[in-house]
C-alpha positions in Angstrom: 0.0 0.0 0.0 1.3 3.5 -0.9 1.9 6.1 1.7 0.2 9.5 1.4 3.5 11.1 0.3 4.1 8.4 -2.3 0.5 8.6 -3.8 0.6 12.4 -4.1 -2.3 12.9 -1.7 -0.1 14.8 0.8 1.0 17.2 -1.8 -2.6 17.7 -3.1 -3.8 18.4 0.5 -0.9 20.8 1.0 -1.7 22.7 -2.2 -5.4 22.9 -1.3 -4.6 24.3 2.1 -2.3 26.9 0.6 -5.0 28.0 -1.8 -7.5 28.2 1.0 -5.0 30.2 3.1 -4.5 32.6 0.2 -8.3 33.0 -0.2 -8.8 33.7 3.5 -5.9 36.2 3.5 -7.4 37.9 0.5 -10.8 38.0 2.2 -9.2 39.7 5.2 -7.6 42.3 3.0 -10.9 42.8 1.1 -12.8 43.3 4.4 -10.3 46.0 5.4 -10.6 47.7 2.0 -14.4 47.6 2.2 -14.3 49.0 5.8 -12.1 51.9 4.7 -14.4 52.8 1.8 -17.5 52.4 4.0 -16.1 54.5 6.9 -14.7 57.1 4.5 -18.1 57.5 2.7 -20.0 57.7 6.1 -17.5 60.2 7.4 -17.8 62.4 4.3 -21.6 62.2 4.4 -21.6 63.2 8.1 -19.3 66.2 7.3 -22.2 67.7 5.3 -24.9 67.1 7.9 -25.8 69.8 10.3 -23.9 69.4 13.6 -21.4 66.9 12.2 -22.3 64.5 15.1 -21.6 60.8 15.5 -17.9 60.5 14.7 -17.9 57.6 17.1 -20.4 55.6 15.1 -18.1 55.9 12.0 -15.1 54.9 14.1 -17.0 51.9 15.6 -18.3 50.6 12.4 -14.7 50.7 11.0 -13.5 48.9 14.2 -15.9 46.1 13.5 -14.4 45.6 10.0 -11.0 45.5 11.5 -12.0 43.0 14.1 -13.4 40.7 11.4 -10.2 41.2 9.3 -8.1 40.2 12.3 -10.1 37.0 12.7 -9.7 36.2 9.0 -5.9 36.8 9.1 -5.5 34.6 12.2 -7.5 31.9 10.4 -5.1 32.2 7.5 -2.1 31.9 9.9 -3.6 28.8 11.4 -4.1 27.3 7.9 -0.4 27.9 7.1 0.6 25.5 9.9 -2.2 23.0 9.4 -0.2 20.5 7.3 3.1 19.2 8.8 4.2 22.3 10.7 7.7 22.7 12.0 8.4 23.9 15.6 9.5 27.2 14.1 6.2 27.7 12.4 4.3 26.7 15.5 6.3 29.3 17.5 5.6 32.0 15.0 1.9 31.1 14.9 1.8 31.3 18.7 3.3 34.7 18.8 1.0 36.0 16.0 -2.0 34.4 17.6 -1.3 36.1 20.9 -0.8 39.5 19.2 -3.8 39.3 17.0 -6.0 38.0 19.8 -4.9 40.8 22.1 -5.5 43.4 19.4 -9.0 41.9 18.8 -9.7 41.8 22.6 -8.8 45.4 23.1 -10.6 46.5 19.9 -13.8 44.6 21.1 -13.4 46.2 24.6 -13.2 49.7 23.0 -16.2 49.0 20.9 -18.3 47.8 23.9 -17.1 50.7 26.1 -17.9 53.3 23.4 -21.3 51.8 22.8 -22.0 51.9 26.6 -20.9 55.6 26.7 -23.1 56.4 23.7 -26.1 54.7 25.4 -25.4 56.6 28.7 -25.2 59.9 26.9 -28.3 59.4 24.9 -30.4 58.3 27.9 
């Protein structure tokens, strides 16, 4: 019986995972690009409204795009180590995961805190 490496299955799986990783990374970049466009358009629209209020709502909506993009980029990093990772790759993934998770945690905390402030001010 052939081993996965001898039959070419291992290489096929590796290539599929690499294509999936590329797609997830591209999705993360696309989410950031859409977030920048969306936030920019909302900001410009608000500049022409009387009172120019709600800067925080524009900022928070952009923060949500960034949080989603961070999750996608972390998923892409996990995919890169999914097939036969080396200890070096695992160490890099651990460092990246800690940094991205911390960024996402503090971004989410800022979103929640700002939403609470907005609710308190409007009440």
